[in-house]
C-alpha angles and dihedrals in degrees: 000000000000121000119265116259098219149284129253112221131167132167109286095022106118099200139029120254108224120213126193128352091115119169129257110231128197119236104211107160108043092094118006088187095069115116113265092245093056110091124189124200138173126212104226099220093159087078091074114112096263093039105256148066089264094083093082098052092039090054093046092049092047094043092052091047091051092048092051093041091238086127099051143095094055095305118155123229108244127195144131121253143173089212121283100063089048091052089051091050091047092049090053092044091054092046097045101033107247130124121252124205117186136186110212129179116253091239094060113123117274089232092059092047091049092051092050091051092049090053091053100251119156108234131207113185119216129198113295088214092062096049121191092338091060091047091053092050093049092049090052090049091051090053094046090052094056114005093169091066098053148049103214104216094189098193092189094058105025113108089209086074096066093032089062091060092042090057100036120016096039096050091044092055092045093050096042092051091042088235094304098115111122102170134037122195119192136165121243114236113119082352091227095121095054094040098048100035092042094051092051095047092047089055088057096042120006092200096063112125116234116202119192115205121210136157117269095234141029093248098051111139093222102133115223096014126107132214094216096196091065105030142057107293110228114248092233094056118115107198092187092062102068123076096207142003109229112202119205133193121234095231093050092047090054090047089053090053088059092045092051091051096048100037104030102025091237117135101200139157129260093262087060089047090054091051092048092049092052093044092052090050090055093043092057090061094056137084091194138002146111113250124192119193119193109231103200103191149358130254093253 
């Protein structure tokens, strides 16, 4: 078992909120034709408290802000989100007693918006035509207008994002595979997962392959993923780290979501479908290897 990441406890909170320590699950039925020495796994990040891989970076960002008193004196946490990171922030805000104000694109899913409202987040909707880039710009504008009211979390540029995965996701994968992992597959959104997990794994084994998953076009419909060639590149991204960019098509990612549900019993989201599609593509090239794909969220 991997070590626990931590608990969030404050006076009046009756139970700890556990973050990380998600299981590694084998994917046995996606392609029966794979060689017997090629093993495929998914990291079940949807089992975090708020339902996605964003809990670790959200907690690290919040913890650092609390320790430095940037998030104090009644300030609200401010950031942009396409959904999951906002839900993680709002979960922590509800548990720890701070306000959360989020800028979210108008084309975000109604389910994400409903969850954020239920958790008490204040929402500011940006233009759906400008996507996550427009939401980032509006969040920055909000902060610049009144910096004394907000702690600007800046998930795309905050080093605590990738450090969370360096200290949690990477060690968990290394421990759970007993050091046998040969390939890591991770989606590109904020790029924190690939950057942090990849840096840790490369310290353990410099030959580990790092595959970065992105949509194959700017207008892709894959919520949470970025097409880096046509969007703002996150400040925490290290382009020299990855071995290959694996581009996936929207339709095939959605088809993979259905396949994972019917053949593996895993009801996951389309970002997980994209990661599975890319991982399977890499697996079919190999005669042996141990591939871990990060599955960021569920289909709920």
